C-alpha positions as CSV (number, residue, x, y, z in Angstrom):
1,X,-0.1,-0.1,0.1
2,X,2.9,2.3,0.9
3,X,4.3,1.9,-2.8
4,X,0.6,2.3,-4.2
5,X,0.1,5.7,-2.3
6,X,3.7,6.7,-3.3
7,X,3.1,6.4,-7.0
8,X,2.4,9.6,-8.8
9,X,0.5,7.9,-11.7
10,X,-1.8,6.1,-9.4
11,X,-2.4,8.9,-7.0
12,X,-3.0,11.3,-10.1
13,X,-5.7,8.7,-11.6
14,X,-7.3,7.9,-8.3
15,X,-7.7,11.7,-7.6
16,X,-9.4,12.1,-11.1
17,X,-11.7,9.1,-10.6
18,X,-12.8,10.3,-7.3
19,X,-13.6,13.6,-8.4
20,X,-15.4,12.2,-11.3
21,X,-17.4,9.8,-9.0
22,X,-18.5,12.5,-6.4
23,X,-19.2,15.3,-9.2
24,X,-21.3,12.5,-11.2
25,X,-23.3,11.6,-8.4
26,X,-24.6,15.0,-7.5
27,X,-24.5,16.2,-10.9
28,X,-27.0,13.7,-12.1
29,X,-29.7,15.1,-10.0
30,X,-28.6,18.7,-11.0
31,X,-28.9,17.9,-14.7
32,X,-32.3,16.2,-14.4
33,X,-33.6,19.1,-12.5
34,X,-32.0,21.4,-15.3
35,X,-30.1,23.1,-12.8
36,X,-26.6,21.9,-13.9
37,X,-25.1,25.4,-14.6
38,X,-25.6,26.2,-10.8
39,X,-22.4,23.9,-10.4
40,X,-20.8,26.5,-12.4
41,X,-21.9,29.4,-10.5
42,X,-21.1,27.4,-7.1
43,X,-17.7,26.5,-8.3
44,X,-16.9,30.1,-8.8
45,X,-18.8,31.7,-6.0
46,X,-16.9,29.6,-3.2
47,X,-14.0,31.7,-3.7
48,X,-15.9,34.1,-1.7
49,X,-16.5,31.9,1.1
50,X,-12.8,30.3,1.2
51,X,-11.6,34.0,1.4
52,X,-14.0,35.1,4.0
53,X,-13.3,32.0,6.3
54,X,-9.6,32.6,6.0
55,X,-10.0,36.5,6.9
56,X,-12.0,35.2,9.9
57,X,-10.1,32.1,10.9
58,X,-6.9,31.9,8.9
59,X,-7.7,28.2,8.1
60,X,-6.5,27.6,4.5
61,X,-8.2,24.0,4.3
62,X,-10.3,21.6,6.8
63,X,-13.8,21.6,8.2
64,X,-14.0,25.3,8.5
65,X,-13.3,25.8,4.9
66,X,-15.7,23.2,3.8
67,X,-18.5,24.7,5.8
68,X,-17.8,27.9,4.4
69,X,-18.0,26.8,0.8
70,X,-21.1,25.0,1.6
71,X,-22.6,28.2,3.1
72,X,-21.6,30.3,0.1
73,X,-23.0,27.6,-2.2
74,X,-26.3,28.0,-0.6
75,X,-26.2,31.8,-0.4
76,X,-25.6,31.7,-4.4
77,X,-28.5,29.7,-4.7
78,X,-30.6,31.8,-2.3
79,X,-29.6,35.2,-3.8
80,X,-30.6,33.7,-7.3
81,X,-33.7,32.8,-6.1
82,X,-34.5,36.3,-4.7
83,X,-33.5,38.0,-8.0
84,X,-35.5,35.3,-10.2
85,X,-38.7,35.9,-8.1
86,X,-38.7,39.6,-8.9
87,X,-39.5,38.4,-12.2
88,X,-37.6,41.3,-13.8
89,X,-35.0,38.5,-15.1
90,X,-35.3,34.9,-16.0
91,X,-33.5,32.3,-13.6
92,X,-30.6,31.8,-15.8
93,X,-29.9,35.2,-16.0
94,X,-30.2,35.5,-12.4
95,X,-27.6,33.0,-11.9
96,X,-25.3,35.0,-14.3
97,X,-25.9,38.2,-12.3
98,X,-25.2,36.6,-8.7
99,X,-22.3,34.4,-9.2
100,X,-19.9,37.1,-10.9
101,X,-20.8,39.5,-7.9
102,X,-19.5,36.7,-5.5
103,X,-16.6,35.6,-7.5
104,X,-15.3,39.0,-8.1
105,X,-15.8,40.1,-4.6
106,X,-13.8,36.9,-3.5
107,X,-11.1,37.8,-6.0
108,X,-10.9,41.5,-4.6
109,X,-10.6,40.3,-1.1
110,X,-8.0,37.9,-2.4
111,X,-5.8,40.4,-3.8
112,X,-6.3,42.9,-0.9
113,X,-5.8,40.9,2.0
114,X,-4.6,37.3,1.0
115,X,-1.8,37.7,-1.5
116,X,0.7,35.7,0.3
117,X,-1.4,32.6,1.2
118,X,-1.9,29.6,-1.0
119,X,-5.3,30.6,-2.4
120,X,-5.3,32.0,-6.0
121,X,-7.6,32.3,-8.9
122,X,-5.5,30.3,-11.1
123,X,-5.6,27.2,-8.4
124,X,-9.2,27.7,-8.0
125,X,-10.1,27.7,-11.8
126,X,-7.3,25.5,-13.2
127,X,-5.9,23.5,-10.3
128,X,-3.0,20.9,-11.0
129,X,-3.9,17.5,-10.7
130,X,-0.3,16.5,-11.9
131,X,1.0,17.6,-8.8
132,X,-1.5,16.1,-6.2
133,X,0.9,13.4,-5.2
134,X,3.4,15.7,-3.4
135,X,0.7,17.2,-0.9
136,X,0.6,14.6,1.7
137,X,-0.4,13.7,5.1
138,X,0.4,10.7,7.4
139,X,-2.7,8.3,7.9
140,X,-2.5,4.9,9.4
141,X,1.4,5.1,8.9
142,X,1.1,5.8,5.3
143,X,2.0,8.9,3.4
144,X,-1.3,9.8,1.5
145,X,-2.2,12.7,-0.8
146,X,-4.3,15.0,0.9
147,X,-6.7,15.3,-2.1
148,X,-7.1,11.4,-2.3
149,X,-8.1,11.5,1.5
150,X,-10.8,14.4,1.3
151,X,-12.1,13.3,-2.0
152,X,-12.6,9.9,-0.7
153,X,-14.5,11.3,2.1
154,X,-16.5,13.6,-0.2
155,X,-17.3,10.8,-2.5
156,X,-18.5,8.5,0.4
157,X,-20.7,11.2,1.7
158,X,-22.2,11.8,-1.6
159,X,-22.7,8.1,-2.0
160,X,-24.4,7.7,1.1
161,X,-26.6,10.8,0.8
162,X,-28.1,9.3,-2.7
163,X,-28.4,5.7,-1.4
164,X,-30.2,7.0,1.7
165,X,-32.4,9.4,0.0
166,X,-32.7,7.8,-3.1
167,X,-36.5,7.5,-3.4
168,X,-36.9,11.0,-2.0
169,X,-34.5,12.4,-4.6
170,X,-36.3,10.5,-7.6
171,X,-39.6,11.6,-6.6
172,X,-38.5,15.5,-6.0
173,X,-36.5,15.3,-9.2
174,X,-39.3,14.3,-11.4
175,X,-42.4,15.6,-9.7
176,X,-41.6,18.4,-7.0
177,X,-45.4,18.9,-6.4
178,X,-45.9,15.3,-5.5
179,X,-43.0,15.1,-3.3
180,X,-44.4,18.1,-1.4
181,X,-47.6,16.7,-1.1
182,X,-46.0,13.5,0.2
183,X,-44.1,15.6,3.0
184,X,-40.7,14.7,1.4
185,X,-39.4,18.4,1.8
186,X,-38.1,18.9,-1.8
187,X,-36.8,22.3,-1.0
188,X,-34.6,20.9,1.9
189,X,-33.4,18.3,-0.5
190,X,-32.5,20.7,-3.1
191,X,-30.5,22.7,-0.7
192,X,-28.9,19.8,0.7
193,X,-27.8,18.7,-2.7
194,X,-26.4,22.0,-3.5
195,X,-24.5,22.1,0.0
196,X,-22.9,18.8,-1.1
197,X,-22.2,20.2,-4.5
198,X,-20.2,23.2,-2.8
199,X,-18.4,20.7,-0.6
200,X,-17.3,18.6,-3.5
201,X,-16.3,21.7,-5.4
202,X,-14.2,23.2,-2.3
203,X,-12.6,19.5,-1.8
204,X,-11.8,19.2,-5.6
205,X,-10.6,22.8,-6.5
206,X,-7.2,22.8,-5.1
207,X,-6.2,19.5,-7.0
208,X,-8.3,19.6,-10.4
209,X,-9.7,23.1,-10.5
210,X,-13.2,24.4,-11.3
211,X,-13.0,23.8,-15.0
212,X,-12.5,20.1,-14.7
213,X,-15.0,19.8,-11.6
214,X,-17.7,21.4,-13.8
215,X,-17.0,19.0,-16.6
216,X,-17.2,16.0,-14.3
217,X,-20.5,17.3,-12.8
218,X,-22.3,18.1,-15.9
219,X,-21.0,16.1,-18.9
220,X,-21.1,12.4,-17.7
221,X,-24.6,12.9,-16.4
222,X,-25.6,14.5,-19.4
223,X,-23.9,11.7,-21.6
224,X,-25.6,9.1,-19.5
225,X,-29.1,10.8,-19.9
226,X,-28.7,10.0,-23.6
227,X,-28.0,6.3,-22.9
228,X,-30.8,5.3,-20.5
229,X,-34.1,6.4,-19.1
230,X,-33.5,4.5,-15.6
231,X,-32.2,6.8,-12.8
232,X,-30.2,4.0,-11.3
233,X,-28.4,3.2,-14.4
234,X,-28.0,7.0,-15.1
235,X,-26.0,7.3,-12.0
236,X,-23.8,4.1,-12.5
237,X,-23.3,5.2,-16.3
238,X,-22.4,8.7,-15.3
239,X,-19.8,7.6,-12.6
240,X,-18.5,5.0,-15.2
241,X,-18.1,7.6,-17.9
242,X,-16.4,10.2,-15.6
243,X,-13.8,7.5,-14.3
244,X,-13.3,6.3,-17.9
245,X,-12.6,9.9,-19.0
246,X,-9.9,9.9,-16.2
247,X,-8.3,7.0,-17.2
248,X,-8.4,7.9,-21.0
249,X,-7.4,11.5,-20.5
250,X,-4.4,10.9,-18.4
251,X,-2.2,8.7,-20.8
252,X,-3.3,10.7,-23.9
253,X,-2.1,13.8,-22.1
254,X,1.2,12.4,-21.5
255,X,1.6,11.2,-24.8
256,X,0.8,14.9,-26.5
257,X,2.6,16.7,-23.5
258,X,-0.6,18.8,-22.9
259,X,-2.5,19.6,-19.6
260,X,-3.7,16.4,-17.8
261,X,-7.0,18.3,-16.4
262,X,-7.6,19.7,-19.8
263,X,-7.5,16.5,-21.6
264,X,-9.7,14.6,-18.9
265,X,-12.3,17.3,-19.5
266,X,-12.2,17.0,-23.1
267,X,-12.6,13.3,-22.9
268,X,-15.7,13.6,-21.2
269,X,-16.7,15.8,-24.3
270,X,-15.7,13.0,-26.6
271,X,-17.7,10.6,-24.7
272,X,-20.8,13.1,-25.1
273,X,-20.3,13.5,-28.7
274,X,-20.3,9.6,-29.1
275,X,-23.5,9.3,-27.4
276,X,-25.0,12.1,-29.1
277,X,-24.1,10.4,-32.4
278,X,-24.4,6.7,-31.8
279,X,-27.1,6.2,-28.8
280,X,-29.7,3.6,-29.9
281,X,-32.9,5.7,-28.8
282,X,-31.7,9.5,-28.3
283,X,-28.7,9.7,-30.7
284,X,-28.8,11.1,-34.1
285,X,-28.2,7.8,-35.8
286,X,-30.8,6.2,-33.8
287,X,-33.4,8.9,-34.8
288,X,-32.3,8.3,-38.4
289,X,-32.9,4.5,-38.1
290,X,-36.0,4.8,-36.3
291,X,-37.2,7.0,-38.9
292,X,-36.3,4.6,-41.8
293,X,-38.1,2.0,-39.8
294,X,-41.5,3.9,-39.7
295,X,-41.0,4.7,-43.3
296,X,-40.3,1.2,-44.3
297,X,-43.0,-0.3,-42.0
């Protein structure tokens, strides 16, 4: 095990796979609820929460930062709902108004008061998954990358949340009014889901950055949506596709001498394109075949 945790390649792949799994588990429900772009808003606005927590506590990581990020994610959605309810702008425009303000405020505070700490906009947006194996901590006598430890915990929490509230999430996703009538508290579930998305984002941003995180949250679930109508299979396919993008993206990036994170994100797009073209039921070729069968029949 010590040799496994000391191997840079294994740690890069493991980190990417964990981020893909954690992001896909929450992203599946965001995609189905047509709220996928909230992940983009949250992944940027958490900069505000991270900087505020540092200014108050001087903590650069750990539970306080995770709590601050979760609260910022909820704040982003809360402010978005307030703006949208004015009916002066649509909800997508409200998202576009709120998160740039929080992100810009976070960047301003960062440049004014936190220039000398390990928090910067480049890290938040791009990360550097190729260096995750250098930042380690001792656990059970092994030197384990911190990104692996935190992402393992977040992935486990996301999985337990989905398993524990699968029925409630399913009903709230497809019929919010029915969920409310049954007393399933769909609004509370929605905010819990967004809180987990925020926690996942802050756990992932130092290693993979916001860009790859957003790719994992949105693209694998969107690809799985083209492949199946069953929620359970969609969750499974999304996780598998995200992990596959990690496993395919790393060797390709090494061979081409390009960004590892960027290549992994690009591979999620490749898989989506293949599903968009070749999916038997929802792909372009599938539609073309079905039309020909109807004509010939």
